[in-house]
Residue frames as a rotation matrix with the C-alpha (Angstrom) as fourth column:
MET 1
0.589 0.808 -0.005 0.00
0.808 -0.589 0.002 0.00
-0.002 -0.005 -1.000 0.00
GLU 2
-0.218 -0.688 0.693 1.25
0.659 -0.627 -0.415 3.43
0.720 0.366 0.590 -0.81
TRP 3
-0.716 -0.179 -0.675 1.76
0.662 -0.483 -0.573 6.30
-0.224 -0.857 0.464 1.61
GLY 4
-0.922 0.386 0.045 -0.50
-0.325 -0.829 0.455 8.58
0.213 0.404 0.890 -0.39
THR 5
-0.183 0.884 -0.429 -3.43
0.008 0.438 0.899 6.22
0.983 0.161 -0.087 -0.02
LEU 6
-0.179 0.045 -0.983 -2.83
0.925 0.348 -0.153 5.93
0.335 -0.937 -0.104 3.72
ALA 7
-0.927 -0.208 -0.313 -2.61
0.309 -0.896 -0.319 9.71
-0.214 -0.392 0.894 4.09
VAL 8
-0.662 0.748 0.050 -5.87
-0.447 -0.447 0.774 10.26
0.601 0.490 0.631 2.20
ALA 9
0.007 0.665 -0.747 -7.58
0.403 0.682 0.611 7.59
0.915 -0.305 -0.263 4.33
ALA 10
-0.446 -0.253 -0.858 -6.27
0.895 -0.101 -0.435 9.19
0.023 -0.962 0.271 7.53
VAL 11
-0.993 0.110 -0.047 -7.40
-0.111 -0.994 0.022 12.68
-0.044 0.027 0.999 6.48
GLY 12
-0.377 0.905 -0.196 -10.83
-0.281 0.090 0.956 11.28
0.882 0.416 0.220 5.56
ALA 13
-0.045 0.320 -0.946 -11.13
0.760 0.625 0.175 9.56
0.648 -0.711 -0.272 8.93
VAL 14
-0.755 -0.283 -0.591 -10.13
0.614 -0.620 -0.488 12.72
-0.228 -0.732 0.642 10.83
PHE 15
-0.886 0.461 0.052 -12.59
-0.379 -0.784 0.491 14.76
0.267 0.416 0.869 8.77
GLY 16
-0.176 0.855 -0.489 -15.39
0.037 0.502 0.864 12.24
0.984 0.134 -0.120 9.36
ILE 17
-0.191 0.033 -0.981 -14.76
0.937 0.304 -0.172 12.08
0.292 -0.952 -0.089 13.10
GLY 18
-0.932 -0.214 -0.294 -14.55
0.295 -0.917 -0.269 15.87
-0.212 -0.338 0.917 13.30
ALA 19
-0.672 0.739 0.057 -17.82
-0.403 -0.429 0.808 16.31
0.622 0.520 0.586 11.43
THR 20
0.007 0.668 -0.744 -19.53
0.460 0.659 0.595 13.80
0.888 -0.346 -0.303 13.72
VAL 21
-0.468 -0.255 -0.846 -18.24
0.883 -0.174 -0.436 15.56
-0.036 -0.951 0.307 16.85
VAL 22
-0.993 0.098 -0.065 -19.39
-0.103 -0.992 0.074 18.97
-0.057 0.080 0.995 15.60
THR 23
-0.411 0.895 -0.175 -22.80
-0.253 0.073 0.965 17.62
0.876 0.441 0.196 14.56
ASP 24
-0.013 0.379 -0.925 -23.30
0.767 0.597 0.234 15.94
0.641 -0.707 -0.298 17.95
ALA 25
-0.742 -0.305 -0.597 -22.27
0.634 -0.610 -0.476 19.11
-0.219 -0.732 0.645 19.80
LEU 26
-0.892 0.449 0.047 -24.73
-0.382 -0.807 0.451 21.23
0.241 0.384 0.891 17.79
ARG 27
-0.145 0.864 -0.481 -27.53
0.044 0.492 0.870 18.71
0.988 0.105 -0.110 18.31
SER 28
-0.243 -0.011 -0.970 -26.82
0.924 0.300 -0.236 18.59
0.294 -0.954 -0.063 22.03
ARG 29
-0.948 -0.138 -0.287 -26.89
0.224 -0.931 -0.290 22.39
-0.227 -0.339 0.913 22.23
ARG 30
-0.642 0.767 -0.013 -30.19
-0.435 -0.350 0.830 22.57
0.632 0.538 0.558 20.30
GLU 31
-0.019 0.635 -0.772 -31.76
0.447 0.696 0.562 19.97
0.894 -0.335 -0.297 22.58
ARG 32
-0.512 -0.251 -0.821 -30.56
0.858 -0.191 -0.477 21.80
-0.037 -0.949 0.313 25.72
GLU 33
-0.984 0.166 -0.067 -31.93
-0.171 -0.982 0.085 25.11
-0.052 0.095 0.994 24.40
GLN 34
-0.378 0.894 -0.239 -35.25
-0.243 0.154 0.958 23.43
0.893 0.420 0.159 23.55
ARG 35
-0.103 0.306 -0.946 -35.55
0.815 0.571 0.096 21.94
0.570 -0.762 -0.309 27.04
TRP 36
-0.790 -0.237 -0.565 -34.83
0.539 -0.708 -0.457 25.36
-0.292 -0.666 0.687 28.56
ALA 37
-0.853 0.522 0.000 -37.42
-0.429 -0.700 0.571 27.03
0.298 0.487 0.821 26.30
ASP 38
-0.172 0.809 -0.562 -39.96
0.181 0.587 0.789 24.35
0.968 0.034 -0.247 27.24
ALA 39
-0.348 -0.023 -0.937 -39.31
0.928 0.130 -0.348 24.93
0.130 -0.991 -0.024 30.95
LYS 40
-0.948 -0.009 -0.318 -39.77
0.072 -0.980 -0.187 28.67
-0.310 -0.200 0.930 30.51
ARG 41
-0.645 0.758 -0.095 -42.94
-0.311 -0.148 0.939 28.16
0.697 0.635 0.331 28.44
VAL 42
-0.071 0.612 -0.788 -44.48
0.651 0.627 0.428 26.05
0.756 -0.482 -0.443 31.21
THR 43
-0.523 -0.190 -0.831 -43.49
0.817 -0.389 -0.425 28.57
-0.242 -0.902 0.358 33.89
TYR 44
-0.985 0.152 -0.075 -44.77
-0.168 -0.935 0.312 31.51
-0.023 0.320 0.947 31.88
ALA 45
-0.393 0.892 -0.223 -48.09
-0.100 0.200 0.975 29.81
0.914 0.405 0.010 31.19
ARG 46
-0.114 0.309 -0.944 -48.45
0.883 0.467 0.046 28.84
0.455 -0.828 -0.326 34.86
PHE 47
-0.784 -0.229 -0.577 -47.78
0.512 -0.765 -0.391 32.42
-0.352 -0.602 0.717 35.98
LEU 48
-0.872 0.490 -0.011 -50.24
-0.390 -0.681 0.619 33.97
0.296 0.544 0.785 33.53
ALA 49
-0.162 0.832 -0.531 -52.88
0.188 0.554 0.811 31.40
0.969 0.032 -0.246 34.51
ALA 50
-0.340 -0.024 -0.940 -52.22
0.928 0.151 -0.339 31.96
0.151 -0.988 -0.029 38.22
LEU 51
-0.968 -0.012 -0.250 -52.72
0.057 -0.983 -0.175 35.72
-0.243 -0.183 0.952 37.80
ALA 52
-0.614 0.780 -0.123 -55.95
-0.451 -0.219 0.865 35.28
0.648 0.587 0.486 35.84
GLN 53
-0.097 0.596 -0.797 -57.35
0.481 0.729 0.486 32.71
0.871 -0.337 -0.357 38.25
ALA 54
-0.609 -0.176 -0.774 -56.45
0.786 -0.267 -0.558 34.79
-0.108 -0.948 0.300 41.32
HIS 55
-0.956 0.285 -0.071 -58.15
-0.292 -0.944 0.152 37.83
-0.023 0.166 0.986 39.78
SER 56
-0.356 0.868 -0.346 -61.26
-0.251 0.268 0.930 35.81
0.900 0.418 0.123 38.99
ARG 57
-0.161 0.269 -0.950 -61.44
0.797 0.603 0.035 34.31
0.582 -0.751 -0.311 42.46
MET 58
-0.841 -0.213 -0.497 -60.97
0.489 -0.694 -0.529 37.76
-0.232 -0.688 0.688 44.06
THR 59
-0.818 0.576 0.006 -63.77
-0.500 -0.715 0.489 39.35
0.286 0.397 0.872 42.01
VAL 60
-0.117 0.777 -0.618 -66.12
0.140 0.629 0.765 36.48
0.983 0.003 -0.182 42.86
ALA 61
-0.331 -0.073 -0.941 -65.27
0.918 0.205 -0.339 36.87
0.218 -0.976 -0.001 46.55
ALA 62
-0.968 -0.067 -0.244 -65.72
0.129 -0.960 -0.249 40.67
-0.217 -0.272 0.937 46.40
ALA 63
-0.621 0.774 -0.123 -69.10
-0.583 -0.352 0.732 40.28
0.524 0.526 0.670 44.69
SER 64
-0.622 0.334 -0.708 -70.35
0.408 0.910 0.071 37.67
0.668 -0.245 -0.703 47.17
GLY 65
0.317 0.827 0.464 -72.08
0.007 -0.491 0.871 40.25
0.948 -0.273 -0.162 49.37
LEU 66
0.291 -0.293 -0.911 -69.84
0.930 0.312 0.196 39.80
0.226 -0.904 0.363 52.40
ASP 67
0.710 -0.043 0.702 -69.00
-0.091 -0.995 0.030 42.87
0.698 -0.085 -0.711 54.52
GLY 68
0.731 -0.398 0.554 -66.24
-0.681 -0.372 0.630 43.91
-0.045 -0.838 -0.543 56.86
SER 69
-0.172 -0.897 0.408 -63.71
-0.836 0.352 0.420 41.37
-0.520 -0.269 -0.811 58.03
ALA 70
0.254 0.312 0.916 -65.55
0.148 0.923 -0.356 38.53
-0.956 0.225 0.188 56.29
ARG 71
0.995 0.095 -0.004 -65.04
0.017 -0.226 -0.974 40.28
-0.093 0.969 -0.227 52.93
VAL 72
0.377 -0.926 -0.031 -61.38
-0.926 -0.377 0.012 41.01
-0.023 0.025 -0.999 53.71
ARG 73
-0.193 -0.441 0.876 -60.79
-0.499 0.813 0.300 37.38
-0.845 -0.379 -0.377 54.62
ALA 74
0.555 0.503 0.662 -62.68
0.283 0.635 -0.719 36.08
-0.782 0.586 0.210 51.56
VAL 75
0.955 -0.235 -0.181 -60.82
-0.272 -0.453 -0.849 38.30
0.117 0.860 -0.497 49.08
HIS 76
0.131 -0.965 0.229 -57.46
-0.979 -0.089 0.186 37.63
-0.159 -0.248 -0.956 50.73
ASP 77
-0.071 -0.099 0.993 -58.07
-0.234 0.969 0.080 33.90
-0.970 -0.226 -0.092 50.76
ALA 78
0.853 0.426 0.300 -59.18
0.203 0.259 -0.944 34.00
-0.480 0.867 0.134 47.13
PHE 79
0.698 -0.661 -0.276 -55.89
-0.697 -0.539 -0.473 35.68
0.164 0.522 -0.837 46.26
LEU 80
-0.183 -0.896 0.404 -53.75
-0.970 0.232 0.074 33.16
-0.160 -0.378 -0.912 48.11
ASN 81
-0.298 0.113 0.948 -55.59
-0.328 0.921 -0.213 29.86
-0.896 -0.374 -0.238 48.01
ASP 82
-0.106 0.192 -0.976 -55.42
-0.987 0.097 0.127 28.28
0.119 0.977 0.179 44.61
PRO 83
0.684 0.444 0.579 -56.90
-0.548 0.836 0.006 24.79
-0.481 -0.322 0.815 44.50
GLN 84
0.922 -0.379 -0.082 -54.18
0.184 0.614 -0.767 23.81
0.341 0.692 0.636 42.01
ASN 85
0.602 -0.703 -0.378 -51.39
0.513 -0.022 0.858 25.08
-0.612 -0.711 0.347 44.29
THR 86
-0.206 -0.658 0.725 -50.23
0.959 -0.285 0.014 27.67
0.197 0.697 0.689 41.77
ASP 87
0.679 0.442 -0.586 -50.75
0.583 -0.810 0.064 30.88
-0.446 -0.385 -0.808 43.67
PRO 88
0.901 -0.260 0.348 -49.19
0.147 -0.571 -0.808 33.85
0.409 0.779 -0.476 41.83
LYS 89
0.626 -0.702 0.339 -46.43
-0.771 -0.492 0.405 34.48
-0.118 -0.515 -0.849 44.41
ALA 90
0.336 -0.487 0.806 -45.15
-0.075 0.839 0.538 30.90
-0.939 -0.241 0.245 44.21
VAL 91
0.585 -0.091 0.806 -45.09
0.770 0.374 -0.516 30.93
-0.254 0.923 0.289 40.42
LEU 92
0.937 -0.307 0.163 -43.50
-0.243 -0.914 -0.324 34.40
0.249 0.264 -0.932 40.43
ARG 93
0.397 -0.825 0.402 -40.56
-0.590 0.106 0.800 32.77
-0.703 -0.555 -0.445 42.23
GLU 94
0.269 -0.256 0.929 -40.31
0.588 0.807 0.052 30.26
-0.763 0.532 0.368 39.38
VAL 95
0.876 0.068 0.477 -40.34
0.435 -0.538 -0.722 33.14
0.207 0.840 -0.501 36.89
ALA 96
0.815 -0.576 0.058 -37.54
-0.537 -0.714 0.449 34.76
-0.218 -0.397 -0.892 38.90
ILE 97
0.061 -0.856 0.513 -35.24
-0.299 0.475 0.828 31.81
-0.952 -0.203 -0.227 38.31
THR 98
0.011 -0.040 0.999 -36.17
0.746 0.666 0.019 31.06
-0.666 0.745 0.037 34.69
ALA 99
0.786 0.421 0.453 -36.89
0.618 -0.555 -0.557 34.42
0.016 0.718 -0.696 33.03
PRO 100
-0.311 -0.829 0.464 -34.44
0.735 -0.520 -0.436 37.09
0.603 0.205 0.771 31.95
ASP 101
-0.730 -0.063 -0.680 -34.32
0.605 -0.523 -0.601 40.09
-0.318 -0.850 0.420 34.29
HIS 102
-0.915 0.384 -0.126 -36.44
-0.403 -0.853 0.333 42.34
0.020 0.355 0.935 32.06
VAL 103
-0.276 0.841 -0.465 -39.25
-0.083 0.461 0.884 39.76
0.958 0.282 -0.057 31.94
HIS 104
-0.291 0.116 -0.950 -39.05
0.869 0.448 -0.211 39.11
0.401 -0.887 -0.231 35.69
GLN 105
-0.939 -0.097 -0.330 -39.22
0.248 -0.857 -0.451 42.83
-0.239 -0.505 0.829 36.51
VAL 106
-0.633 0.769 -0.088 -42.42
-0.624 -0.440 0.645 43.26
0.458 0.463 0.759 34.49
ALA 107
-0.143 0.563 -0.814 -43.86
0.282 0.812 0.512 40.06
0.949 -0.156 -0.275 36.01
GLU 108
-0.601 -0.142 -0.786 -43.16
0.797 -0.026 -0.604 41.40
0.066 -0.989 0.129 39.49
SER 109
-0.959 0.260 -0.110 -44.83
-0.255 -0.965 -0.062 44.70
-0.122 -0.031 0.992 38.62
VAL 110
-0.358 0.865 -0.352 -47.94
-0.437 0.178 0.882 42.91
0.825 0.469 0.314 37.30
TYR 111
-0.231 0.220 -0.948 -48.07
0.683 0.730 0.004 40.80
0.693 -0.647 -0.319 40.46
GLU 112
-0.848 -0.144 -0.511 -47.86
0.490 -0.583 -0.649 43.94
-0.204 -0.800 0.564 42.64
GLN 113
-0.785 0.619 -0.033 -50.71
-0.564 -0.690 0.454 45.52
0.258 0.375 0.890 40.67
LEU 114
-0.119 0.742 -0.660 -52.84
0.041 0.668 0.743 42.46
0.992 0.061 -0.110 41.33
ARG 115
-0.459 -0.100 -0.883 -52.03
0.855 0.219 -0.470 42.79
0.241 -0.971 -0.015 45.03
THR 116
-0.981 0.126 -0.148 -53.11
-0.085 -0.964 -0.254 46.43
-0.174 -0.236 0.956 44.90
ALA 117
-0.421 0.873 -0.246 -56.37
-0.516 -0.008 0.856 45.35
0.746 0.488 0.454 43.26
ARG 118
-0.195 0.300 -0.934 -56.78
0.596 0.792 0.130 42.79
0.779 -0.531 -0.333 46.05
ASP 119
-0.802 -0.174 -0.572 -56.32
0.584 -0.427 -0.690 45.47
-0.125 -0.887 0.444 48.69
LEU 120
-0.844 0.534 -0.056 -58.94
-0.530 -0.813 0.240 47.66
0.083 0.232 0.969 47.01
LEU 121
-0.249 0.786 -0.566 -61.41
-0.281 0.501 0.819 44.81
0.927 0.363 0.096 46.64
GLU 122
-0.576 -0.013 -0.817 -61.14
0.683 0.540 -0.491 44.06
0.448 -0.841 -0.303 50.36
SER 123
-0.962 0.190 -0.196 -62.81
-0.041 -0.811 -0.583 47.41
-0.269 -0.553 0.788 51.13
ASP 124
-0.237 0.960 0.145 -66.59
0.779 0.278 -0.562 47.56
-0.580 -0.020 -0.814 51.43
ALA 125
0.240 0.345 -0.907 -66.49
-0.045 -0.930 -0.366 51.04
-0.970 0.129 -0.208 49.91
VAL 126
-0.572 -0.547 -0.611 -64.85
-0.636 -0.175 0.752 49.94
-0.518 0.819 -0.248 46.64
THR 127
0.552 0.724 0.414 -66.96
-0.131 0.566 -0.814 48.63
-0.824 0.395 0.407 43.80
PHE 128
0.009 -0.528 0.849 -65.87
0.814 0.497 0.300 47.32
-0.581 0.689 0.434 40.42
GLU 129
0.498 0.269 0.824 -66.91
0.766 -0.582 -0.272 50.67
0.407 0.767 -0.496 38.93
ALA 130
0.804 -0.217 -0.553 -64.95
0.273 -0.692 0.668 52.77
-0.528 -0.689 -0.497 41.44
PRO 131
0.882 -0.458 -0.108 -62.37
-0.361 -0.512 -0.779 54.98
0.301 0.727 -0.617 39.69
GLU 132
0.139 -0.893 0.429 -59.51
-0.955 -0.006 0.296 53.81
-0.262 -0.450 -0.854 41.92
TYR 133
0.129 -0.042 0.991 -60.25
-0.038 0.998 0.047 50.16
-0.991 -0.044 0.127 41.14
GLN 134
0.928 0.268 0.259 -60.66
0.247 0.079 -0.966 50.92
-0.279 0.960 0.007 37.43
ARG 135
0.630 -0.765 -0.135 -57.25
-0.764 -0.579 -0.284 52.67
0.139 0.282 -0.949 37.36
VAL 136
-0.135 -0.713 0.688 -55.51
-0.775 0.508 0.375 49.75
-0.617 -0.483 -0.621 39.03
ILE 137
0.215 0.266 0.940 -57.20
0.184 0.934 -0.307 47.04
-0.959 0.238 0.152 37.02
TYR 138
0.991 0.080 -0.106 -56.70
-0.080 -0.283 -0.956 48.91
-0.107 0.956 -0.274 33.74
ALA 139
0.279 -0.960 -0.028 -52.96
-0.959 -0.278 -0.059 49.22
0.049 0.043 -0.998 34.50
PHE 140
-0.094 -0.277 0.956 -52.89
-0.464 0.862 0.204 45.54
-0.881 -0.425 -0.209 35.52
PHE 141
0.591 0.408 0.696 -54.39
0.350 0.647 -0.677 44.34
-0.726 0.644 0.240 32.24
ALA 142
0.916 -0.329 -0.229 -52.25
-0.383 -0.547 -0.745 46.73
0.120 0.770 -0.627 30.16
ASP 143
0.011 -0.971 0.237 -49.05
-0.992 0.019 0.123 45.54
-0.124 -0.236 -0.964 31.84
LEU 144
0.115 0.115 0.987 -50.25
-0.177 0.980 -0.094 41.93
-0.977 -0.164 0.133 31.64
ASP 145
0.957 0.243 0.157 -50.46
0.125 0.144 -0.982 42.39
-0.261 0.959 0.108 27.88
VAL 146
0.521 -0.847 -0.101 -46.91
-0.805 -0.450 -0.386 43.79
0.282 0.283 -0.917 27.82
LEU 147
-0.107 -0.557 0.824 -45.73
-0.776 0.565 0.281 40.84
-0.622 -0.609 -0.493 29.93
GLN 148
0.553 0.384 0.739 -47.34
0.099 0.851 -0.516 38.32
-0.827 0.359 0.433 27.57
ARG 149
0.971 -0.218 -0.098 -45.59
-0.147 -0.220 -0.964 39.92
0.189 0.951 -0.246 24.59
LEU 150
0.186 -0.950 0.252 -42.23
-0.979 -0.200 -0.032 39.89
0.081 -0.241 -0.967 26.42
MET 151
0.008 -0.119 0.993 -42.69
-0.452 0.885 0.109 36.25
-0.892 -0.450 -0.047 27.32
ARG 152
0.842 0.355 0.405 -43.66
0.189 0.509 -0.840 35.34
-0.505 0.784 0.361 23.77
SER 153
0.772 -0.616 -0.155 -40.64
-0.515 -0.464 -0.720 37.21
0.372 0.636 -0.676 22.42
ASP 154
0.005 -0.800 0.600 -38.35
-0.958 0.168 0.232 35.50
-0.287 -0.576 -0.765 24.93
LEU 155
0.204 0.148 0.968 -39.58
-0.143 0.982 -0.120 32.09
-0.968 -0.114 0.221 23.75
GLN 156
0.963 0.109 -0.246 -38.85
-0.248 0.008 -0.969 32.81
-0.103 0.994 0.035 20.08
PRO 157
0.442 -0.870 0.220 -35.66
0.861 0.480 0.167 31.35
-0.251 0.115 0.961 18.64
PRO 158
-0.108 -0.560 -0.821 -33.01
0.357 -0.793 0.494 34.10
-0.928 -0.240 0.286 18.34
ALA 159
-0.923 -0.275 0.270 -33.28
0.332 -0.212 0.919 34.28
-0.195 0.938 0.287 14.52
ASP 160
-0.323 0.899 0.295 -37.09
0.763 0.063 0.643 34.69
0.560 0.432 -0.707 14.73
ARG 161
-0.173 0.276 -0.945 -37.24
0.851 -0.440 -0.285 37.39
-0.495 -0.854 -0.159 17.42
ARG 162
0.443 0.423 0.790 -38.98
0.731 -0.681 -0.045 40.58
0.519 0.598 -0.611 16.51
SER 163
-0.669 -0.715 0.202 -37.37
0.498 -0.633 -0.594 43.90
0.552 -0.297 0.779 17.38
């Protein structure tokens, strides 16, 4: 056998092994990024659902006709006690460890607005039509929309992200 043939075979083998290593590394990276995106998607969806469910439970409690401390307790319990164990504060902590800082900051702001709405709904004097409640809930839903767009953008692959 000639040296030239051996050299070509060796170069081919090195090239083949190198291509396989690079391909495996890229596949592994893609799979890791996909798992991370899936984890964030689940956390984001859980947080948005927890906010919506807490708001719904609070409005039902506030509209139940209770007064005084019974109303305060009912609205507060509605905010905290989720039958699926996904109260907004707990899921906000998950967002804190999975989301980029800019998404987490908006999520925290939306959560605080919901808490403010809770505090207003605990008062016998506040109705759903009261200007102070309307201001808070309008800001809550506007920022919730911003948060959803940030989350959706964060879940897009880098090449597909919109400016």
